[in-house]
Short mmCIF file of the C-alpha atoms (twelve columns), coordinates in Angstrom:
data_MODEL
# 
_entry.id   MODEL 
# 
loop_
_atom_site.group_PDB 
_atom_site.id 
_atom_site.type_symbol 
_atom_site.label_atom_id 
_atom_site.label_alt_id 
_atom_site.label_comp_id 
_atom_site.label_asym_id 
_atom_site.label_seq_id 
_atom_site.Cartn_x 
_atom_site.Cartn_y 
_atom_site.Cartn_z 
_atom_site.pdbx_PDB_model_num 
ATOM 1   C CA . UNK A 1   -39.723 0.989   -18.426 1 
ATOM 2   C CA . UNK A 2   -36.171 2.271   -18.741 1 
ATOM 3   C CA . UNK A 3   -33.383 0.300   -17.055 1 
ATOM 4   C CA . UNK A 4   -32.562 1.914   -13.715 1 
ATOM 5   C CA . UNK A 5   -29.145 3.597   -13.670 1 
ATOM 6   C CA . UNK A 6   -27.977 1.598   -10.686 1 
ATOM 7   C CA . UNK A 7   -28.155 -1.696  -12.614 1 
ATOM 8   C CA . UNK A 8   -24.748 -1.094  -14.215 1 
ATOM 9   C CA . UNK A 9   -23.367 -0.212  -10.775 1 
ATOM 10  C CA . UNK A 10  -24.693 -3.515  -9.415  1 
ATOM 11  C CA . UNK A 11  -23.007 -5.416  -12.248 1 
ATOM 12  C CA . UNK A 12  -19.697 -3.606  -11.666 1 
ATOM 13  C CA . UNK A 13  -19.856 -4.481  -7.971  1 
ATOM 14  C CA . UNK A 14  -20.656 -8.125  -8.735  1 
ATOM 15  C CA . UNK A 15  -17.611 -8.329  -11.023 1 
ATOM 16  C CA . UNK A 16  -15.527 -6.853  -8.192  1 
ATOM 17  C CA . UNK A 17  -16.964 -9.498  -5.846  1 
ATOM 18  C CA . UNK A 18  -15.725 -12.248 -8.158  1 
ATOM 19  C CA . UNK A 19  -12.296 -10.605 -8.310  1 
ATOM 20  C CA . UNK A 20  -12.148 -10.365 -4.501  1 
ATOM 21  C CA . UNK A 21  -12.938 -14.080 -4.281  1 
ATOM 22  C CA . UNK A 22  -10.297 -14.921 -6.890  1 
ATOM 23  C CA . UNK A 23  -12.916 -16.255 -9.276  1 
ATOM 24  C CA . UNK A 24  -13.044 -15.588 -12.966 1 
ATOM 25  C CA . UNK A 25  -16.095 -13.888 -14.407 1 
ATOM 26  C CA . UNK A 26  -16.613 -15.960 -17.557 1 
ATOM 27  C CA . UNK A 27  -19.099 -14.992 -20.248 1 
ATOM 28  C CA . UNK A 28  -21.595 -17.603 -19.005 1 
ATOM 29  C CA . UNK A 29  -21.651 -16.052 -15.515 1 
ATOM 30  C CA . UNK A 30  -21.957 -12.595 -17.048 1 
ATOM 31  C CA . UNK A 31  -24.870 -13.865 -19.133 1 
ATOM 32  C CA . UNK A 32  -26.547 -15.332 -16.051 1 
ATOM 33  C CA . UNK A 33  -26.095 -12.093 -14.076 1 
ATOM 34  C CA . UNK A 34  -27.358 -10.046 -17.038 1 
ATOM 35  C CA . UNK A 35  -30.430 -12.293 -17.288 1 
ATOM 36  C CA . UNK A 36  -31.108 -11.920 -13.573 1 
ATOM 37  C CA . UNK A 37  -30.747 -8.142  -13.744 1 
ATOM 38  C CA . UNK A 38  -32.934 -7.985  -16.845 1 
ATOM 39  C CA . UNK A 39  -35.645 -10.049 -15.120 1 
ATOM 40  C CA . UNK A 40  -35.367 -8.003  -11.937 1 
ATOM 41  C CA . UNK A 41  -34.648 -4.437  -13.051 1 
ATOM 42  C CA . UNK A 42  -38.291 -3.327  -12.988 1 
ATOM 43  C CA . UNK A 43  -38.843 -4.847  -9.541  1 
ATOM 44  C CA . UNK A 44  -35.614 -3.371  -8.177  1 
ATOM 45  C CA . UNK A 45  -36.513 0.053   -9.528  1 
ATOM 46  C CA . UNK A 46  -40.037 -0.176  -8.109  1 
ATOM 47  C CA . UNK A 47  -38.729 -1.196  -4.682  1 
ATOM 48  C CA . UNK A 48  -36.171 1.603   -4.798  1 
ATOM 49  C CA . UNK A 49  -38.868 4.176   -5.547  1 
ATOM 50  C CA . UNK A 50  -41.212 2.819   -2.873  1 
ATOM 51  C CA . UNK A 51  -38.396 2.850   -0.312  1 
ATOM 52  C CA . UNK A 52  -37.430 6.356   -1.342  1 
ATOM 53  C CA . UNK A 53  -41.030 7.505   -0.899  1 
ATOM 54  C CA . UNK A 54  -41.244 5.852   2.524   1 
ATOM 55  C CA . UNK A 55  -43.811 3.289   1.390   1 
ATOM 56  C CA . UNK A 56  -41.457 0.377   2.120   1 
ATOM 57  C CA . UNK A 57  -39.266 -0.044  5.165   1 
ATOM 58  C CA . UNK A 58  -35.654 -1.183  5.063   1 
ATOM 59  C CA . UNK A 59  -36.747 -4.608  6.340   1 
ATOM 60  C CA . UNK A 60  -39.354 -4.907  3.594   1 
ATOM 61  C CA . UNK A 61  -36.873 -4.012  0.859   1 
ATOM 62  C CA . UNK A 62  -34.377 -6.473  2.296   1 
ATOM 63  C CA . UNK A 63  -37.023 -9.220  2.371   1 
ATOM 64  C CA . UNK A 64  -38.039 -8.482  -1.226  1 
ATOM 65  C CA . UNK A 65  -34.449 -8.575  -2.478  1 
ATOM 66  C CA . UNK A 66  -33.721 -11.803 -0.608  1 
ATOM 67  C CA . UNK A 67  -36.873 -13.337 -2.089  1 
ATOM 68  C CA . UNK A 68  -35.137 -13.089 -5.468  1 
ATOM 69  C CA . UNK A 69  -32.268 -15.359 -4.326  1 
ATOM 70  C CA . UNK A 70  -33.395 -18.391 -6.306  1 
ATOM 71  C CA . UNK A 71  -33.161 -16.417 -9.547  1 
ATOM 72  C CA . UNK A 72  -29.392 -16.208 -9.059  1 
ATOM 73  C CA . UNK A 73  -28.548 -19.856 -9.669  1 
ATOM 74  C CA . UNK A 74  -24.861 -19.511 -10.602 1 
ATOM 75  C CA . UNK A 75  -25.357 -22.785 -12.475 1 
ATOM 76  C CA . UNK A 76  -22.041 -22.375 -14.289 1 
ATOM 77  C CA . UNK A 77  -20.219 -22.461 -10.963 1 
ATOM 78  C CA . UNK A 78  -22.172 -25.550 -9.919  1 
ATOM 79  C CA . UNK A 79  -21.267 -27.232 -13.201 1 
ATOM 80  C CA . UNK A 80  -17.613 -26.322 -12.631 1 
ATOM 81  C CA . UNK A 81  -17.749 -28.114 -9.281  1 
ATOM 82  C CA . UNK A 82  -17.546 -25.129 -6.949  1 
ATOM 83  C CA . UNK A 83  -18.558 -25.985 -3.396  1 
ATOM 84  C CA . UNK A 84  -22.272 -25.291 -2.727  1 
ATOM 85  C CA . UNK A 85  -21.359 -23.406 0.441   1 
ATOM 86  C CA . UNK A 86  -19.193 -21.022 -1.593  1 
ATOM 87  C CA . UNK A 87  -21.968 -20.604 -4.152  1 
ATOM 88  C CA . UNK A 88  -24.423 -19.764 -1.352  1 
ATOM 89  C CA . UNK A 89  -21.956 -17.203 0.021   1 
ATOM 90  C CA . UNK A 90  -21.655 -15.620 -3.431  1 
ATOM 91  C CA . UNK A 91  -25.446 -15.508 -3.821  1 
ATOM 92  C CA . UNK A 92  -25.784 -13.820 -0.445  1 
ATOM 93  C CA . UNK A 93  -23.019 -11.348 -1.315  1 
ATOM 94  C CA . UNK A 94  -24.712 -10.518 -4.620  1 
ATOM 95  C CA . UNK A 95  -27.987 -9.850  -2.801  1 
ATOM 96  C CA . UNK A 96  -26.173 -7.608  -0.308  1 
ATOM 97  C CA . UNK A 97  -24.630 -5.691  -3.215  1 
ATOM 98  C CA . UNK A 98  -28.066 -5.221  -4.765  1 
ATOM 99  C CA . UNK A 99  -29.624 -4.125  -1.487  1 
ATOM 100 C CA . UNK A 100 -26.790 -1.742  -0.666  1 
ATOM 101 C CA . UNK A 101 -26.904 -0.221  -4.154  1 
ATOM 102 C CA . UNK A 102 -30.667 0.331   -3.955  1 
ATOM 103 C CA . UNK A 103 -30.427 1.951   -0.521  1 
ATOM 104 C CA . UNK A 104 -27.415 4.123   -1.303  1 
ATOM 105 C CA . UNK A 105 -29.309 5.746   -4.177  1 
ATOM 106 C CA . UNK A 106 -31.646 7.572   -1.822  1 
# 
């Protein structure tokens, strides 16, 4: 399956999120985000299509995206000693970016 076009938009928005939080976006974080997106792109595309066709509700898409939270470990930030609360906030913000990007594409 071809990578959905909104994947690059998600990555751009995640980089902006790091900038807004005054965090650097080192190659290891980029690699982790790329791995997550690579693992999830088919699912995200499928959910987008099902939502677009009315086969999934907004709540269902949101639940599905949130279920992927554990795949975004941000281990590099943990290793660098960033507060777990801040890491959780970043994970939640990344999921919101993904959800918003999927829904905006309708």
